[in-house]
DOKOLFI-682916 format. One record per residue (C-alpha): x, y, z; residue in one letter; residue number from 1. Coordinates in pm, whole numbers, m for minus. Layout:
BEGIN
+--------+--------+--------+----+-----+
!      u !      v !      w ! aa !   i !
+--------+--------+--------+----+-----+
!      X !      Y !      Z !  A ! NUM !
...
+--------+--------+--------+----+-----+
END
This chain:
BEGIN
+--------+--------+--------+----+-----+
!      u !      v !      w ! aa !   i !
+--------+--------+--------+----+-----+
!  m1226 ! m16841 !  m4451 !  M !   1 !
!  m1156 ! m17213 !  m4451 !  A !   2 !
!  m1330 ! m17365 !  m4747 !  S !   3 !
!  m1506 ! m17696 !  m4698 !  S !   4 !
!  m1419 ! m18035 !  m4823 !  K !   5 !
!  m1688 ! m18258 !  m4949 !  V !   6 !
!  m2025 ! m18128 !  m4798 !  I !   7 !
!  m2349 ! m18324 !  m4852 !  N !   8 !
!  m2529 ! m18309 !  m4531 !  P !   9 !
!  m2891 ! m18415 !  m4624 !  S !  10 !
!  m3147 ! m18160 !  m4618 !  V !  11 !
!  m3371 ! m18470 !  m4521 !  D !  12 !
!  m3222 ! m18430 !  m4185 !  K !  13 !
!  m3387 ! m18107 !  m4099 !  I !  14 !
!  m3729 ! m18304 !  m4063 !  S !  15 !
!  m3558 ! m18526 !  m3809 !  Q !  16 !
!  m3381 ! m18244 !  m3612 !  T !  17 !
!  m3543 ! m18150 !  m3276 !  K !  18 !
!  m3444 ! m17819 !  m3117 !  I !  19 !
!  m3527 ! m17632 !  m2789 !  L !  20 !
!  m3570 ! m17257 !  m2810 !  V !  21 !
!  m3561 ! m17099 !  m2456 !  I !  22 !
!  m3600 ! m16717 !  m2430 !  G !  23 !
!  m3811 ! m16401 !  m2414 !  D !  24 !
!  m4121 ! m16454 !  m2635 !  V !  25 !
!  m4306 ! m16173 !  m2756 !  M !  26 !
!  m4607 ! m16083 !  m2972 !  L !  27 !
!  m4512 ! m15857 !  m3282 !  D !  28 !
!  m4815 ! m15648 !  m3418 !  V !  29 !
!  m4768 ! m15464 !  m3750 !  T !  30 !
!  m5032 ! m15200 !  m3848 !  H !  31 !
!  m4997 ! m15140 !  m4243 !  V !  32 !
!  m5154 ! m14848 !  m4410 !  G !  33 !
!  m5088 ! m14538 !  m4605 !  H !  34 !
!  m5043 ! m14156 !  m4511 !  V !  35 !
!  m5203 ! m13878 !  m4737 !  Q !  36 !
!  m5222 ! m13598 !  m4495 !  R !  37 !
!  m5093 ! m13464 !  m4185 !  I !  38 !
!  m5297 ! m13408 !  m3881 !  S !  39 !
!  m5459 ! m13059 !  m3817 !  P !  40 !
!  m5397 ! m13124 !  m3424 !  E !  41 !
!  m5022 ! m13160 !  m3452 !  A !  42 !
!  m4729 ! m13202 !  m3720 !  P !  43 !
!  m4778 ! m13552 !  m3743 !  V !  44 !
!  m4868 ! m13796 !  m4015 !  P !  45 !
!  m5234 ! m13964 !  m4038 !  V !  46 !
!  m5200 ! m14329 !  m4083 !  L !  47 !
!  m5510 ! m14464 !  m4269 !  E !  48 !
!  m5479 ! m14817 !  m4167 !  L !  49 !
!  m5569 ! m15113 !  m4406 !  H !  50 !
!  m5434 ! m15434 !  m4230 !  Q !  51 !
!  m5316 ! m15560 !  m3876 !  V !  52 !
!  m5090 ! m15848 !  m3880 !  K !  53 !
!  m4967 ! m16052 !  m3567 !  K !  54 !
!  m4635 ! m16240 !  m3572 !  Y !  55 !
!  m4418 ! m16449 !  m3315 !  L !  56 !
!  m4148 ! m16212 !  m3210 !  G !  57 !
!  m3823 ! m16270 !  m3014 !  G !  58 !
!  m3745 ! m16632 !  m2916 !  A !  59 !
!  m4079 ! m16704 !  m3096 !  G !  60 !
!  m3941 ! m16584 !  m3416 !  N !  61 !
!  m3648 ! m16794 !  m3373 !  V !  62 !
!  m3874 ! m17110 !  m3333 !  A !  63 !
!  m4101 ! m17007 !  m3630 !  K !  64 !
!  m3776 ! m16963 !  m3845 !  N !  65 !
!  m3694 ! m17335 !  m3749 !  L !  66 !
!  m4064 ! m17461 !  m3792 !  A !  67 !
!  m4078 ! m17317 !  m4140 !  S !  68 !
!  m3773 ! m17514 !  m4250 !  L !  69 !
!  m3963 ! m17839 !  m4119 !  G !  70 !
!  m3753 ! m17903 !  m3788 !  A !  71 !
!  m3931 ! m18028 !  m3479 !  S !  72 !
!  m3936 ! m17715 !  m3252 !  V !  73 !
!  m4016 ! m17689 !  m2866 !  T !  74 !
!  m4040 ! m17349 !  m2724 !  L !  75 !
!  m4003 ! m17227 !  m2371 !  I !  76 !
!  m4083 ! m16869 !  m2277 !  G !  77 !
!  m4303 ! m16650 !  m2059 !  S !  78 !
!  m4637 ! m16493 !  m2117 !  V !  79 !
!  m4898 ! m16323 !  m1935 !  G !  80 !
!  m5256 ! m16445 !  m1892 !  R !  81 !
!  m5397 ! m16188 !  m2139 !  D !  82 !
!  m5505 ! m16163 !  m2497 !  Q !  83 !
!  m5143 ! m16112 !  m2658 !  P !  84 !
!  m5025 ! m16442 !  m2449 !  G !  85 !
!  m5328 ! m16632 !  m2603 !  K !  86 !
!  m5230 ! m16484 !  m2937 !  N !  87 !
!  m4870 ! m16626 !  m2893 !  I !  88 !
!  m5010 ! m16966 !  m2779 !  I !  89 !
!  m5238 ! m16977 !  m3101 !  S !  90 !
!  m4959 ! m16849 !  m3329 !  L !  91 !
!  m4728 ! m17134 !  m3191 !  C !  92 !
!  m5003 ! m17397 !  m3260 !  A !  93 !
!  m5044 ! m17257 !  m3622 !  Q !  94 !
!  m4683 ! m17284 !  m3682 !  S !  95 !
!  m4648 ! m17668 !  m3526 !  S !  96 !
!  m4440 ! m17536 !  m3241 !  I !  97 !
!  m4476 ! m17699 !  m2903 !  Q !  98 !
!  m4499 ! m17418 !  m2668 !  F !  99 !
!  m4409 ! m17472 !  m2285 !  I ! 100 !
!  m4540 ! m17134 !  m2130 !  P ! 101 !
!  m4424 ! m17018 !  m1819 !  I ! 102 !
!  m4692 ! m16771 !  m1699 !  F ! 103 !
!  m4639 ! m16477 !  m1512 !  H ! 104 !
!  m4879 ! m16215 !  m1354 !  H ! 105 !
!  m4769 ! m15926 !  m1577 !  G ! 106 !
!  m4863 ! m15827 !  m1931 !  P ! 107 !
!  m4729 ! m16034 !  m2234 !  T ! 108 !
!  m4457 ! m15839 !  m2411 !  T ! 109 !
!  m4593 ! m15653 !  m2716 !  V ! 110 !
!  m4408 ! m15473 !  m2980 !  K ! 111 !
!  m4645 ! m15271 !  m3227 !  E ! 112 !
!  m4503 ! m15116 !  m3554 !  R ! 113 !
!  m4692 ! m14862 !  m3762 !  F ! 114 !
!  m4579 ! m14873 !  m4111 !  T ! 115 !
!  m4637 ! m14745 !  m4466 !  T ! 116 !
!  m4357 ! m14828 !  m4712 !  T ! 117 !
!  m4144 ! m14752 !  m4403 !  Q ! 118 !
!  m4189 ! m14777 !  m4027 !  Q ! 119 !
!  m4327 ! m14470 !  m3875 !  L ! 120 !
!  m4357 ! m14555 !  m3507 !  L ! 121 !
!  m4289 ! m14844 !  m3256 !  R ! 122 !
!  m4477 ! m14876 !  m2932 !  V ! 123 !
!  m4349 ! m15129 !  m2678 !  D ! 124 !
!  m4562 ! m15266 !  m2395 !  R ! 125 !
!  m4345 ! m15461 !  m2155 !  E ! 126 !
!  m4260 ! m15533 !  m1805 !  E ! 127 !
!  m3931 ! m15743 !  m1725 !  K ! 128 !
!  m4025 ! m16042 !  m1495 !  I ! 129 !
!  m3729 ! m16258 !  m1407 !  S ! 130 !
!  m3798 ! m16630 !  m1437 !  V ! 131 !
!  m3633 ! m16834 !  m1165 !  Q ! 132 !
!  m3366 ! m17085 !  m1244 !  E ! 133 !
!  m3620 ! m17379 !  m1093 !  H ! 134 !
!  m3888 ! m17272 !  m1352 !  Q ! 135 !
!  m3648 ! m17312 !  m1636 !  L ! 136 !
!  m3521 ! m17654 !  m1496 !  V ! 137 !
!  m3898 ! m17772 !  m1457 !  S ! 138 !
!  m3988 ! m17662 !  m1793 !  A ! 139 !
!  m3709 ! m17831 !  m1986 !  I ! 140 !
!  m3699 ! m18151 !  m1787 !  Q ! 141 !
!  m3943 ! m18336 !  m2013 !  S ! 142 !
!  m3761 ! m18228 !  m2356 !  T ! 143 !
!  m3389 ! m18193 !  m2274 !  I ! 144 !
!  m3295 ! m18545 !  m2352 !  A ! 145 !
!  m3496 ! m18548 !  m2661 !  K ! 146 !
!  m3342 ! m18246 !  m2858 !  V ! 147 !
!  m3037 ! m18221 !  m3082 !  D ! 148 !
!  m2962 ! m17862 !  m2991 !  A ! 149 !
!  m3065 ! m17579 !  m2768 !  V ! 150 !
!  m3104 ! m17221 !  m2867 !  I ! 151 !
!  m3118 ! m16926 !  m2600 !  I ! 152 !
!  m3278 ! m16620 !  m2733 !  S ! 153 !
!  m3221 ! m16367 !  m2482 !  D ! 154 !
!  m3385 ! m16023 !  m2506 !  Y ! 155 !
!  m3321 ! m15909 !  m2181 !  G ! 156 !
!  m3693 ! m15946 !  m2063 !  K ! 157 !
!  m3617 ! m16184 !  m1787 !  G ! 158 !
!  m3651 ! m16541 !  m1914 !  V ! 159 !
!  m3285 ! m16593 !  m1949 !  C ! 160 !
!  m3143 ! m16423 !  m1624 !  D ! 161 !
!  m3069 ! m16764 !  m1466 !  N ! 162 !
!  m2920 ! m17010 !  m1721 !  L ! 163 !
!  m2648 ! m17176 !  m1520 !  K ! 164 !
!  m2854 ! m17491 !  m1447 !  A ! 165 !
!  m2981 ! m17504 !  m1802 !  V ! 166 !
!  m2648 ! m17506 !  m1957 !  I ! 167 !
!  m2506 ! m17758 !  m1710 !  A ! 168 !
!  m2785 ! m17988 !  m1814 !  L ! 169 !
!  m2749 ! m17956 !  m2167 !  A ! 170 !
!  m2363 ! m18001 !  m2153 !  R ! 171 !
!  m2415 ! m18296 !  m1920 !  K ! 172 !
!  m2606 ! m18464 !  m2227 !  K ! 173 !
!  m2367 ! m18336 !  m2489 !  S ! 174 !
!  m2626 ! m18101 !  m2633 !  I ! 175 !
!  m2475 ! m17795 !  m2805 !  P ! 176 !
!  m2608 ! m17468 !  m2684 !  I ! 177 !
!  m2640 ! m17151 !  m2916 !  F ! 178 !
!  m2691 ! m16817 !  m2725 !  A ! 179 !
!  m2802 ! m16480 !  m2880 !  D ! 180 !
!  m2681 ! m16270 !  m2588 !  P ! 181 !
!  m2783 ! m15934 !  m2425 !  K ! 182 !
!  m2683 ! m15727 !  m2128 !  G ! 183 !
!  m2370 ! m15570 !  m2016 !  N ! 184 !
!  m2217 ! m15923 !  m1915 !  S ! 185 !
!  m2195 ! m16254 !  m2101 !  F ! 186 !
!  m2077 ! m16437 !  m1777 !  K ! 187 !
!  m2444 ! m16605 !  m1756 !  K ! 188 !
!  m2363 ! m16786 !  m2086 !  Y ! 189 !
!  m2055 ! m16975 !  m1941 !  Y ! 190 !
!  m2020 ! m17321 !  m2102 !  G ! 191 !
!  m2263 ! m17250 !  m2400 !  A ! 192 !
!  m2130 ! m17375 !  m2739 !  S ! 193 !
!  m2156 ! m17056 !  m2938 !  Y ! 194 !
!  m2240 ! m16694 !  m2879 !  L ! 195 !
!  m2400 ! m16465 !  m3179 !  T ! 196 !
!  m2368 ! m16121 !  m3068 !  P ! 197 !
!  m2404 ! m15823 !  m3306 !  N ! 198 !
!  m2140 ! m15573 !  m3277 !  L ! 199 !
!  m2312 ! m15340 !  m3057 !  K ! 200 !
!  m2389 ! m15615 !  m2825 !  E ! 201 !
!  m2037 ! m15737 !  m2807 !  F ! 202 !
!  m1891 ! m15376 !  m2764 !  E ! 203 !
!  m2160 ! m15306 !  m2492 !  T ! 204 !
!  m1957 ! m15582 !  m2297 !  V ! 205 !
!  m1598 ! m15541 !  m2405 !  Y ! 206 !
!  m1576 ! m15181 !  m2535 !  G ! 207 !
!  m1521 ! m15055 !  m2875 !  P ! 208 !
!  m1220 ! m15183 !  m3111 !  S ! 209 !
!  m1032 ! m14946 !  m3324 !  S ! 210 !
!   m968 ! m15225 !  m3574 !  N ! 211 !
!  m1031 ! m15596 !  m3701 !  E ! 212 !
!   m736 ! m15714 !  m3465 !  Q ! 213 !
!   m838 ! m15544 !  m3165 !  G ! 214 !
!  m1180 ! m15696 !  m3207 !  L ! 215 !
!  m1036 ! m16048 !  m3284 !  L ! 216 !
!   m823 ! m16008 !  m2946 !  T ! 217 !
!  m1139 ! m15948 !  m2748 !  K ! 218 !
!  m1308 ! m16221 !  m2902 !  A ! 219 !
!  m1042 ! m16471 !  m2823 !  K ! 220 !
!  m1034 ! m16366 !  m2456 !  K ! 221 !
!  m1416 ! m16391 !  m2460 !  T ! 222 !
!  m1383 ! m16776 !  m2590 !  V ! 223 !
!  m1136 ! m16870 !  m2338 !  L ! 224 !
!  m1302 ! m16700 !  m2034 !  Q ! 225 !
!  m1640 ! m16831 !  m2091 !  L ! 226 !
!  m1518 ! m17167 !  m2192 !  S ! 227 !
!  m1718 ! m17162 !  m2529 !  I ! 228 !
!  m1619 ! m17286 !  m2855 !  Q ! 229 !
!  m1649 ! m16972 !  m3040 !  G ! 230 !
!  m1806 ! m16616 !  m3079 !  V ! 231 !
!  m1974 ! m16526 !  m3390 !  V ! 232 !
!  m2014 ! m16141 !  m3445 !  I ! 233 !
!  m2247 ! m16002 !  m3678 !  T ! 234 !
!  m2155 ! m15644 !  m3799 !  R ! 235 !
!  m2405 ! m15538 !  m4055 !  S ! 236 !
!  m2257 ! m15423 !  m4373 !  E ! 237 !
!  m1918 ! m15554 !  m4254 !  K ! 238 !
!  m2025 ! m15913 !  m4255 !  G ! 239 !
!  m1955 ! m16159 !  m3987 !  V ! 240 !
!  m1625 ! m16197 !  m3779 !  T ! 241 !
!  m1586 ! m16550 !  m3632 !  V ! 242 !
!  m1356 ! m16649 !  m3342 !  C ! 243 !
!  m1303 ! m16996 !  m3220 !  T ! 244 !
!  m1028 ! m17154 !  m3011 !  K ! 245 !
!   m828 ! m17251 !  m3314 !  N ! 246 !
!   m934 ! m17025 !  m3597 !  N ! 247 !
!  m1049 ! m16655 !  m3708 !  N ! 248 !
!  m1233 ! m16586 !  m4029 !  F ! 249 !
!  m1452 ! m16328 !  m4172 !  S ! 250 !
!  m1749 ! m16350 !  m4409 !  I ! 251 !
!  m1866 ! m16046 !  m4607 !  P ! 252 !
!  m2217 ! m15902 !  m4575 !  A ! 253 !
!  m2488 ! m16069 !  m4776 !  N ! 254 !
!  m2792 ! m15823 !  m4792 !  A ! 255 !
!  m2860 ! m15646 !  m5110 !  K ! 256 !
!  m3124 ! m15401 !  m4994 !  E ! 257 !
!  m3199 ! m15322 !  m4633 !  V ! 258 !
!  m3562 ! m15289 !  m4581 !  F ! 259 !
!  m3623 ! m15379 !  m4226 !  D ! 260 !
!  m3370 ! m15524 !  m3993 !  V ! 261 !
!  m3638 ! m15674 !  m3741 !  S ! 262 !
!  m3581 ! m16025 !  m3692 !  G ! 263 !
!  m3261 ! m16047 !  m3859 !  A ! 264 !
!  m3059 ! m16188 !  m3549 !  G ! 265 !
!  m3346 ! m16454 !  m3496 !  D ! 266 !
!  m3300 ! m16575 !  m3844 !  T ! 267 !
!  m2929 ! m16569 !  m3812 !  F ! 268 !
!  m2905 ! m16803 !  m3509 !  I ! 269 !
!  m3180 ! m17015 !  m3626 !  A ! 270 !
!  m3006 ! m17106 !  m3934 !  F ! 271 !
!  m2667 ! m17119 !  m3797 !  F ! 272 !
!  m2770 ! m17369 !  m3517 !  A ! 273 !
!  m2957 ! m17574 !  m3754 !  L ! 274 !
!  m2681 ! m17616 !  m4023 !  C ! 275 !
!  m2427 ! m17716 !  m3745 !  L ! 276 !
!  m2666 ! m17941 !  m3603 !  T ! 277 !
!  m2752 ! m18138 !  m3945 !  I ! 278 !
!  m2349 ! m18143 !  m4023 !  G ! 279 !
!  m2248 ! m17839 !  m4219 !  Y ! 280 !
!  m1900 ! m17725 !  m4122 !  P ! 281 !
!  m1887 ! m17401 !  m3903 !  L ! 282 !
!  m1771 ! m17166 !  m4220 !  S ! 283 !
!  m2056 ! m17291 !  m4443 !  D ! 284 !
!  m2305 ! m17277 !  m4149 !  S ! 285 !
!  m2226 ! m16914 !  m4089 !  I ! 286 !
!  m2246 ! m16840 !  m4458 !  A ! 287 !
!  m2587 ! m16986 !  m4503 !  I ! 288 !
!  m2694 ! m16809 !  m4176 !  A ! 289 !
!  m2556 ! m16486 !  m4297 !  N ! 290 !
!  m2742 ! m16533 !  m4644 !  S ! 291 !
!  m3062 ! m16586 !  m4479 !  A ! 292 !
!  m3037 ! m16288 !  m4250 !  A ! 293 !
!  m2964 ! m16097 !  m4575 !  G ! 294 !
!  m3260 ! m16198 !  m4723 !  M ! 295 !
!  m3487 ! m16120 !  m4409 !  V ! 296 !
!  m3368 ! m15747 !  m4398 !  V ! 297 !
!  m3501 ! m15706 !  m4751 !  G ! 298 !
!  m3852 ! m15780 !  m4617 !  K ! 299 !
!  m4105 ! m15588 !  m4417 !  R ! 300 !
!  m4176 ! m15654 !  m4049 !  G ! 301 !
!  m4058 ! m15973 !  m3862 !  V ! 302 !
!  m4083 ! m16251 !  m4092 !  V ! 303 !
!  m3927 ! m16599 !  m4155 !  S ! 304 !
!  m3831 ! m16740 !  m4498 !  L ! 305 !
!  m4045 ! m16978 !  m4671 !  S ! 306 !
!  m3911 ! m17330 !  m4764 !  M ! 307 !
!  m3893 ! m17222 !  m5126 !  A ! 308 !
!  m3656 ! m16914 !  m5011 !  E ! 309 !
!  m3455 ! m17105 !  m4768 !  A ! 310 !
!  m3390 ! m17453 !  m4927 !  L ! 311 !
!  m3142 ! m17339 !  m5204 !  P ! 312 !
!  m2932 ! m17163 !  m4943 !  L ! 313 !
!  m2843 ! m17500 !  m4807 !  F ! 314 !
!  m2688 ! m17572 !  m5157 !  F ! 315 !
!  m2583 ! m17260 !  m5333 !  T ! 316 !
!  m2240 ! m17122 !  m5264 !  G ! 317 !
!  m2111 ! m17439 !  m5118 !  Q ! 318 !
!  m1792 ! m17561 !  m5244 !  S ! 319 !
!  m1919 ! m17889 !  m5345 !  N ! 320 !
!  m2219 ! m17867 !  m5573 !  K ! 321 !
!  m2304 ! m18206 !  m5633 !  T ! 322 !
!  m2669 ! m18317 !  m5565 !  I ! 323 !
!  m2873 ! m18622 !  m5585 !  T ! 324 !
!  m3183 ! m18640 !  m5823 !  L ! 325 !
!  m3422 ! m18618 !  m5532 !  E ! 326 !
!  m3233 ! m18307 !  m5411 !  Q ! 327 !
!  m3256 ! m18146 !  m5750 !  A ! 328 !
!  m3629 ! m18219 !  m5773 !  R ! 329 !
!  m3674 ! m18033 !  m5440 !  M ! 330 !
!  m3443 ! m17746 !  m5556 !  L ! 331 !
!  m3583 ! m17703 !  m5876 !  A ! 332 !
!  m3949 ! m17704 !  m5721 !  K ! 333 !
!  m3815 ! m17406 !  m5493 !  C ! 334 !
!  m3668 ! m17210 !  m5754 !  F ! 335 !
!  m3984 ! m17233 !  m5970 !  K ! 336 !
!  m4182 ! m17099 !  m5681 !  Q ! 337 !
!  m3954 ! m16810 !  m5666 !  L ! 338 !
!  m4000 ! m16749 !  m6049 !  G ! 339 !
!  m3655 ! m16833 !  m6156 !  K ! 340 !
!  m3581 ! m16943 !  m6495 !  K ! 341 !
!  m3430 ! m17315 !  m6479 !  I ! 342 !
!  m3161 ! m17407 !  m6748 !  G ! 343 !
!  m3035 ! m17770 !  m6794 !  F ! 344 !
!  m2780 ! m17924 !  m7010 !  T ! 345 !
!  m2552 ! m18246 !  m6986 !  N ! 346 !
!  m2217 ! m18412 !  m7123 !  G ! 347 !
!  m1952 ! m18642 !  m7037 !  C ! 348 !
!  m1705 ! m18344 !  m6967 !  F ! 349 !
!  m1416 ! m18601 !  m7041 !  D ! 350 !
!  m1124 ! m18358 !  m7047 !  L ! 351 !
!  m1285 ! m18036 !  m7005 !  L ! 352 !
!  m1200 ! m17789 !  m7297 !  H ! 353 !
!  m1297 ! m17435 !  m7406 !  S ! 354 !
!  m1590 ! m17579 !  m7618 !  G ! 355 !
!  m1741 ! m17698 !  m7316 !  H ! 356 !
!  m1696 ! m17370 !  m7109 !  V ! 357 !
!  m1828 ! m17174 !  m7388 !  F ! 358 !
!  m2150 ! m17389 !  m7393 !  S ! 359 !
!  m2197 ! m17353 !  m7032 !  L ! 360 !
!  m2149 ! m16975 !  m7014 !  Q ! 361 !
!  m2407 ! m16969 !  m7300 !  Y ! 362 !
!  m2646 ! m17167 !  m7104 !  A ! 363 !
!  m2602 ! m16969 !  m6775 !  K ! 364 !
!  m2637 ! m16638 !  m6970 !  K ! 365 !
!  m2989 ! m16761 !  m7072 !  H ! 366 !
!  m3123 ! m16901 !  m6747 !  S ! 367 !
!  m3116 ! m16800 !  m6370 !  D ! 368 !
!  m2998 ! m17136 !  m6224 !  V ! 369 !
!  m2807 ! m17394 !  m6422 !  L ! 370 !
!  m2824 ! m17774 !  m6346 !  F ! 371 !
!  m2571 ! m17976 !  m6526 !  V ! 372 !
!  m2594 ! m18349 !  m6551 !  G ! 373 !
!  m2272 ! m18557 !  m6588 !  I ! 374 !
!  m2262 ! m18903 !  m6703 !  N ! 375 !
!  m2093 ! m19141 !  m6473 !  D ! 376 !
!  m1804 ! m19410 !  m6586 !  D ! 377 !
!  m2046 ! m19669 !  m6660 !  G ! 378 !
!  m2286 ! m19442 !  m6854 !  S ! 379 !
!  m2002 ! m19312 !  m7074 !  I ! 380 !
!  m1878 ! m19687 !  m7153 !  R ! 381 !
!  m2225 ! m19750 !  m7279 !  M ! 382 !
!  m2216 ! m19474 !  m7496 !  N ! 383 !
!  m1864 ! m19444 !  m7609 !  K ! 384 !
!  m1714 ! m19775 !  m7551 !  G ! 385 !
!  m1460 ! m19961 !  m7336 !  P ! 386 !
!  m1165 ! m19700 !  m7357 !  T ! 387 !
!  m1374 ! m19417 !  m7207 !  R ! 388 !
!  m1388 ! m19230 !  m7001 !  P ! 389 !
!  m1023 ! m19080 !  m6981 !  I ! 390 !
!  m1093 ! m18917 !  m6652 !  L ! 391 !
!  m1306 ! m19096 !  m6379 !  T ! 392 !
!  m1612 ! m18927 !  m6228 !  L ! 393 !
!  m1453 ! m18843 !  m5926 !  Q ! 394 !
!  m1199 ! m18624 !  m6124 !  D ! 395 !
!  m1450 ! m18482 !  m6353 !  R ! 396 !
!  m1690 ! m18361 !  m6093 !  I ! 397 !
!  m1466 ! m18109 !  m5919 !  P ! 398 !
!  m1364 ! m17957 !  m6249 !  V ! 399 !
!  m1717 ! m17882 !  m6359 !  I ! 400 !
!  m1825 ! m17768 !  m6028 !  A ! 401 !
!  m1544 ! m17510 !  m6010 !  S ! 402 !
!  m1697 ! m17311 !  m6268 !  L ! 403 !
!  m1882 ! m17025 !  m6145 !  S ! 404 !
!  m2149 ! m17056 !  m6427 !  V ! 405 !
!  m2244 ! m17414 !  m6288 !  V ! 406 !
!  m2489 ! m17406 !  m6015 !  D ! 407 !
!  m2550 ! m17784 !  m5941 !  F ! 408 !
!  m2402 ! m18084 !  m6078 !  V ! 409 !
!  m2619 ! m18414 !  m6097 !  I ! 410 !
!  m2432 ! m18735 !  m6189 !  P ! 411 !
!  m2627 ! m18990 !  m6364 !  F ! 412 !
!  m2591 ! m19371 !  m6453 !  S ! 413 !
!  m2827 ! m19428 !  m6735 !  D ! 414 !
!  m2769 ! m19352 !  m7112 !  R ! 415 !
!  m2950 ! m19050 !  m7114 !  T ! 416 !
!  m3050 ! m18770 !  m6862 !  P ! 417 !
!  m3414 ! m18831 !  m6920 !  L ! 418 !
!  m3472 ! m18896 !  m6551 !  K ! 419 !
!  m3330 ! m18571 !  m6439 !  I ! 420 !
!  m3507 ! m18359 !  m6719 !  I ! 421 !
!  m3842 ! m18512 !  m6596 !  N ! 422 !
!  m3758 ! m18453 !  m6227 !  A ! 423 !
!  m3652 ! m18089 !  m6247 !  I ! 424 !
!  m3881 ! m17988 !  m6553 !  K ! 425 !
!  m3629 ! m17713 !  m6687 !  P ! 426 !
!  m3765 ! m17412 !  m6857 !  D ! 427 !
!  m3481 ! m17430 !  m7104 !  I ! 428 !
!  m3284 ! m17739 !  m7238 !  L ! 429 !
!  m2955 ! m17657 !  m7379 !  F ! 430 !
!  m2780 ! m17903 !  m7647 !  K ! 431 !
!  m2499 ! m17841 !  m7895 !  G ! 432 !
!  m2545 ! m17767 !  m8267 !  S ! 433 !
!  m2406 ! m18128 !  m8330 !  D ! 434 !
!  m2767 ! m18236 !  m8260 !  Y ! 435 !
!  m3110 ! m18096 !  m8408 !  T ! 436 !
!  m3389 ! m18055 !  m8195 !  E ! 437 !
!  m3569 ! m18341 !  m8312 !  A ! 438 !
!  m3308 ! m18579 !  m8184 !  N ! 439 !
!  m3244 ! m18403 !  m7851 !  V ! 440 !
!  m3326 ! m18636 !  m7545 !  V ! 441 !
!  m3603 ! m18479 !  m7349 !  G ! 442 !
!  m3713 ! m18220 !  m7621 !  A ! 443 !
!  m4069 ! m18329 !  m7639 !  S ! 444 !
!  m4100 ! m18346 !  m7262 !  Q ! 445 !
!  m3964 ! m17998 !  m7235 !  V ! 446 !
!  m4206 ! m17855 !  m7490 !  R ! 447 !
!  m4499 ! m18030 !  m7302 !  R ! 448 !
!  m4459 ! m17836 !  m7008 !  W ! 449 !
!  m4412 ! m17524 !  m7179 !  G ! 450 !
!  m4028 ! m17489 !  m7188 !  G ! 451 !
!  m3805 ! m17457 !  m7500 !  Q ! 452 !
!  m3489 ! m17619 !  m7644 !  V ! 453 !
!  m3190 ! m17416 !  m7717 !  S ! 454 !
!  m2927 ! m17521 !  m7980 !  I ! 455 !
!  m2599 ! m17392 !  m7851 !  V ! 456 !
!  m2354 ! m17294 !  m8139 !  P ! 457 !
!  m2026 ! m17521 !  m8121 !  L ! 458 !
!  m1654 ! m17400 !  m8160 !  Q ! 459 !
!  m1511 ! m17551 !  m8452 !  K ! 460 !
!  m1255 ! m17810 !  m8363 !  G ! 461 !
!  m1313 ! m17807 !  m7992 !  K ! 462 !
!  m1381 ! m18164 !  m7879 !  S ! 463 !
!  m1247 ! m18446 !  m7643 !  T ! 464 !
!  m1200 ! m18687 !  m7945 !  S ! 465 !
!   m983 ! m18431 !  m8122 !  E ! 466 !
!   m758 ! m18343 !  m7818 !  I ! 467 !
!   m702 ! m18727 !  m7770 !  V ! 468 !
!   m620 ! m18773 !  m8128 !  K ! 469 !
!   m371 ! m18479 !  m8098 !  K ! 470 !
!   m216 ! m18653 !  m7783 !  I ! 471 !
!   m173 ! m18983 !  m7956 !  I ! 472 !
!    m29 ! m18821 !  m8251 !  S ! 473 !
!    237 ! m18677 !  m8046 !  I ! 474 !
!    331 ! m19000 !  m7893 !  H ! 475 !
+--------+--------+--------+----+-----+
END
């Protein structure tokens, strides 16, 4: 996989991003209960019902994922004039999704799942009703010029049968189009930007491949035949295979525990499209989408990630871990909501040595997420005099960020990191044993919100000053 250069697309862009989702909307209903006996009428479990939950499904779930992240979302789909259709309209309003319904005379698609600790049964009520091209074009006319991206969420229920004019209109306005495809042919997606089929969907059209190279050959052919930028094939435990006009790469799977695969594809395309739209490189967009889908399959039912769960994905695992103070504040808040223990330490890190590495390893061992403050050049001159730093901030940041134990790097220009400490409110403040707790900057603040100060033992003779002296003595 091609690694990114400097990445820092602002997550603030998410709230300014407008995305149009077109596709098959459905109502997902989950009946939750427990089983204690077998029916005397037949050898089947008796579900004692405790709760009924209703969710947006299909294209609605894609829209819900985007809205949960703060994006501005318009959804176009087809529903019947029935109670499930009314439920979908209501759920869209609750999630701040602008829904433009195309009404039909049949029933709204409903998927009902009956679950305990696992799914027992799924009941589908649906009727395929093909939406005509002029209906789609009419529905998107008022919104297409205002959006930054279009997502086509095709579940084969009829809304996405006629896409030619929609794709042409989006391309004319240079709006990227992301399609999650279905069916035995992908020809109707001609001219889209990216397709995101799973392996089964891809092989339904192009046949099975005996190895990775065979899959890539077919994917490359797809890219050229359909005049698209790339095809992104999700392959469950085998990860993601990506093929573009100029590049191929794979990303390993990210799910730690699979509980329910419902909605994973919706989450993947929502995150993938959003990341590319706000400026992330292709490889990072796919990695983030893959991580998000991996989190969703560990949950029960068709669900979207909360902002607290999702926001860290836009930063963690990236090649550049440098963040601003405001980004650090947002991330720390999210991590706290997830119950993560936040650690903080700081330093100049002018000529990184084994003493620094030991201290950082110690801090990470005792925290879940480690934020590291790093003095900028002016701050070091204020504290250490005009001859320092030896290495500029631009040279020091990549070295610190390359360490696996460091999660985030926050440059600061003040004499002390007090602003950072007050912003992220760490659970543990780490400082070397050349300090006592009484003179550690931020110690009183950390104790005030229930945190603690940890004094890290120093390694003898390991300091930047000693290294400088030794270099001078050699010359």
